[in-house]
C-alpha positions as CSV (number, residue, x, y, z in Angstrom):
1,M,0.0,0.0,0.0
2,S,1.2,3.5,-0.8
3,D,0.0,6.8,0.7
4,S,1.4,10.3,0.5
5,C,3.7,12.1,2.9
6,D,1.8,14.7,4.9
7,A,4.7,17.1,4.6
8,C,5.8,17.0,0.9
9,G,3.0,15.0,-0.7
10,S,5.2,12.4,-2.4
11,A,4.1,8.7,-2.4
12,V,5.6,6.6,0.3
13,E,5.3,2.9,0.8
14,D,4.2,1.6,4.2
15,A,7.5,0.0,4.9
16,L,9.3,3.3,4.5
17,A,6.8,5.6,6.2
18,R,7.1,6.9,9.7
19,T,4.3,8.3,11.8
20,V,5.0,11.2,14.2
21,R,2.3,11.4,16.8
22,L,2.1,14.3,19.4
23,S,0.0,13.5,22.4
24,V,-0.9,15.6,25.4
25,D,-2.5,13.8,28.4
26,R,-3.0,10.7,26.3
27,S,-5.0,12.6,23.7
28,T,-3.6,12.9,20.2
29,V,-3.0,16.5,19.2
30,D,-1.3,15.9,15.9
31,E,-0.3,12.9,13.8
32,Q,1.7,13.0,10.6
33,R,2.8,10.3,8.1
34,L,6.2,11.2,6.7
35,C,8.5,9.9,4.1
36,P,12.1,9.1,5.2
37,G,13.5,12.6,4.0
38,C,10.7,14.6,5.7
39,F,11.1,12.4,8.9
40,A,14.8,13.2,9.0
41,D,14.0,16.9,8.6
42,W,11.4,16.6,11.4
43,I,14.0,15.0,13.7
44,D,16.6,17.8,12.9
45,R,14.0,20.5,13.6
46,Y,12.9,18.8,16.9
47,E,16.5,18.5,18.1
48,R,17.2,22.2,17.3
49,E,14.0,23.4,19.0
50,M,14.6,21.2,22.1
51,Q,18.2,22.6,22.5
52,S,17.1,26.2,22.5
53,D,15.5,27.9,25.5
54,P,11.8,28.5,24.9
55,D,10.3,31.9,25.2
56,V,7.9,31.5,28.1
57,T,5.5,34.2,29.3
58,I,2.5,34.2,31.6
59,D,-0.5,36.3,30.5
60,G,-3.0,38.3,32.5
61,E,-5.1,35.1,33.1
62,N,-2.1,33.2,34.4
63,D,-2.0,31.1,31.2
64,I,1.6,29.9,30.3
65,I,2.5,30.8,26.7
66,V,5.4,28.9,25.1
67,D,6.8,30.2,21.8
């Protein structure tokens, strides 16, 4: 079976596809099916973003905002 990559749209076989799933409190927030190249790009971006200090603010309603 072949579906398309959610990032670039190219066809990708099941054996090569990777699924990235973001869950918060056991509820799926986002799920993406990625080809090997887009998965490698996703991993690189994730590592870069996790190494940097996030911009965190607290608004007037005491909600935590992470940029």
